[in-house]
Biotite code that builds the C-alpha atoms (Angstrom):
import biotite.structure as struc

atoms = struc.array([
    struc.Atom([-0.075, 0.535, -3.936], chain_id="A", res_id=1, res_name="ARG", atom_name="CA", element="C"),
    struc.Atom([0.229, -0.374, -0.277], chain_id="A", res_id=2, res_name="LEU", atom_name="CA", element="C"),
    struc.Atom([-1.692, -3.294, 1.210], chain_id="A", res_id=3, res_name="GLN", atom_name="CA", element="C"),
    struc.Atom([-2.331, -4.514, 4.769], chain_id="A", res_id=4, res_name="ALA", atom_name="CA", element="C"),
    struc.Atom([-2.711, -8.205, 5.614], chain_id="A", res_id=5, res_name="TYR", atom_name="CA", element="C"),
    struc.Atom([-5.945, -8.444, 7.608], chain_id="A", res_id=6, res_name="VAL", atom_name="CA", element="C"),
    struc.Atom([-8.062, -11.497, 8.367], chain_id="A", res_id=7, res_name="GLY", atom_name="CA", element="C"),
    struc.Atom([-6.100, -13.740, 6.013], chain_id="A", res_id=8, res_name="GLY", atom_name="CA", element="C"),
    struc.Atom([-6.356, -11.445, 2.994], chain_id="A", res_id=9, res_name="ALA", atom_name="CA", element="C"),
    struc.Atom([-4.477, -8.503, 1.491], chain_id="A", res_id=10, res_name="TRP", atom_name="CA", element="C"),
    struc.Atom([-6.512, -5.270, 1.657], chain_id="A", res_id=11, res_name="VAL", atom_name="CA", element="C"),
    struc.Atom([-5.629, -2.102, -0.262], chain_id="A", res_id=12, res_name="ASP", atom_name="CA", element="C"),
    struc.Atom([-4.656, 0.762, 2.041], chain_id="A", res_id=13, res_name="ALA", atom_name="CA", element="C"),
    struc.Atom([-3.247, 3.116, -0.606], chain_id="A", res_id=14, res_name="LEU", atom_name="CA", element="C"),
    struc.Atom([-3.446, 2.966, -4.370], chain_id="A", res_id=15, res_name="ILE", atom_name="CA", element="C"),
    struc.Atom([-1.601, 5.133, -6.876], chain_id="A", res_id=16, res_name="ASP", atom_name="CA", element="C"),
    struc.Atom([0.549, 6.558, -4.090], chain_id="A", res_id=17, res_name="ILE", atom_name="CA", element="C"),
    struc.Atom([2.210, 8.919, -6.552], chain_id="A", res_id=18, res_name="ILE", atom_name="CA", element="C"),
    struc.Atom([0.604, 9.419, -9.941], chain_id="A", res_id=19, res_name="ASP", atom_name="CA", element="C"),
    struc.Atom([3.329, 8.852, -12.517], chain_id="A", res_id=20, res_name="ARG", atom_name="CA", element="C"),
    struc.Atom([2.128, 11.650, -14.775], chain_id="A", res_id=21, res_name="VAL", atom_name="CA", element="C"),
    struc.Atom([1.107, 14.458, -12.424], chain_id="A", res_id=22, res_name="SER", atom_name="CA", element="C"),
    struc.Atom([3.366, 13.483, -9.477], chain_id="A", res_id=23, res_name="SER", atom_name="CA", element="C"),
    struc.Atom([0.537, 14.126, -7.009], chain_id="A", res_id=24, res_name="THR", atom_name="CA", element="C"),
    struc.Atom([0.032, 12.132, -3.822], chain_id="A", res_id=25, res_name="TRP", atom_name="CA", element="C"),
    struc.Atom([-2.902, 9.803, -3.259], chain_id="A", res_id=26, res_name="SER", atom_name="CA", element="C"),
    struc.Atom([-5.209, 9.926, -0.251], chain_id="A", res_id=27, res_name="ALA", atom_name="CA", element="C"),
    struc.Atom([-6.055, 7.044, 2.046], chain_id="A", res_id=28, res_name="TRP", atom_name="CA", element="C"),
    struc.Atom([-8.915, 4.846, 0.986], chain_id="A", res_id=29, res_name="LEU", atom_name="CA", element="C"),
    struc.Atom([-12.161, 4.971, 3.061], chain_id="A", res_id=30, res_name="PRO", atom_name="CA", element="C"),
    struc.Atom([-11.714, 5.021, 6.833], chain_id="A", res_id=31, res_name="LEU", atom_name="CA", element="C"),
    struc.Atom([-12.934, 1.445, 7.212], chain_id="A", res_id=32, res_name="ASP", atom_name="CA", element="C"),
    struc.Atom([-9.716, 0.292, 5.531], chain_id="A", res_id=33, res_name="THR", atom_name="CA", element="C"),
    struc.Atom([-7.520, -1.152, 8.305], chain_id="A", res_id=34, res_name="PRO", atom_name="CA", element="C"),
    struc.Atom([-4.563, 1.082, 9.152], chain_id="A", res_id=35, res_name="ARG", atom_name="CA", element="C"),
    struc.Atom([-2.906, -1.143, 11.752], chain_id="A", res_id=36, res_name="ILE", atom_name="CA", element="C"),
    struc.Atom([-1.596, -4.512, 10.657], chain_id="A", res_id=37, res_name="SER", atom_name="CA", element="C"),
    struc.Atom([1.320, -6.809, 11.417], chain_id="A", res_id=38, res_name="SER", atom_name="CA", element="C"),
    struc.Atom([2.112, -7.275, 7.725], chain_id="A", res_id=39, res_name="ARG", atom_name="CA", element="C"),
    struc.Atom([2.270, -4.746, 4.928], chain_id="A", res_id=40, res_name="TRP", atom_name="CA", element="C"),
    struc.Atom([3.296, -5.103, 1.315], chain_id="A", res_id=41, res_name="ARG", atom_name="CA", element="C"),
    struc.Atom([3.817, -2.662, -1.495], chain_id="A", res_id=42, res_name="PHE", atom_name="CA", element="C"),
    struc.Atom([3.770, -2.912, -5.282], chain_id="A", res_id=43, res_name="GLU", atom_name="CA", element="C"),
    struc.Atom([5.819, -0.494, -7.360], chain_id="A", res_id=44, res_name="ILE", atom_name="CA", element="C"),
    struc.Atom([5.389, 0.056, -11.077], chain_id="A", res_id=45, res_name="THR", atom_name="CA", element="C"),
    struc.Atom([7.878, 2.188, -12.984], chain_id="A", res_id=46, res_name="THR", atom_name="CA", element="C"),
    struc.Atom([8.036, 3.271, -16.595], chain_id="A", res_id=47, res_name="PHE", atom_name="CA", element="C"),
    struc.Atom([10.919, 0.921, -17.417], chain_id="A", res_id=48, res_name="ASP", atom_name="CA", element="C"),
    struc.Atom([10.043, -2.261, -15.466], chain_id="A", res_id=49, res_name="THR", atom_name="CA", element="C"),
    struc.Atom([7.203, -4.597, -14.739], chain_id="A", res_id=50, res_name="GLU", atom_name="CA", element="C"),
    struc.Atom([5.435, -4.366, -11.379], chain_id="A", res_id=51, res_name="SER", atom_name="CA", element="C"),
    struc.Atom([7.698, -5.251, -8.478], chain_id="A", res_id=52, res_name="GLN", atom_name="CA", element="C"),
    struc.Atom([6.278, -6.655, -5.238], chain_id="A", res_id=53, res_name="LEU", atom_name="CA", element="C"),
    struc.Atom([7.958, -6.266, -1.861], chain_id="A", res_id=54, res_name="GLY", atom_name="CA", element="C"),
    struc.Atom([6.753, -7.048, 1.635], chain_id="A", res_id=55, res_name="GLU", atom_name="CA", element="C"),
    struc.Atom([7.237, -5.198, 4.915], chain_id="A", res_id=56, res_name="LEU", atom_name="CA", element="C"),
    struc.Atom([6.896, -6.880, 8.299], chain_id="A", res_id=57, res_name="GLU", atom_name="CA", element="C"),
    struc.Atom([5.918, -4.155, 10.764], chain_id="A", res_id=58, res_name="LEU", atom_name="CA", element="C"),
    struc.Atom([4.330, -5.498, 13.921], chain_id="A", res_id=59, res_name="LYS", atom_name="CA", element="C"),
    struc.Atom([1.662, -3.244, 15.408], chain_id="A", res_id=60, res_name="GLY", atom_name="CA", element="C"),
    struc.Atom([2.706, -0.190, 13.407], chain_id="A", res_id=61, res_name="ILE", atom_name="CA", element="C"),
    struc.Atom([0.096, 2.286, 12.192], chain_id="A", res_id=62, res_name="ALA", atom_name="CA", element="C"),
    struc.Atom([0.894, 3.657, 8.761], chain_id="A", res_id=63, res_name="ILE", atom_name="CA", element="C"),
    struc.Atom([-0.791, 6.889, 7.824], chain_id="A", res_id=64, res_name="GLY", atom_name="CA", element="C"),
])
């Protein structure tokens, strides 16, 4: 999943970006989900590891 840091909290922007079984892409969450943020983070889960959390610092970048 991909989250934006907005108003002091992490807000989901995408969840299940690629379904591990069907390999289909997710859609954006409802349009009220912020799409411009100075901080983004992502969580990746694979079949052979626990969830891994990484953080992106993208100032003023719109994703999506």
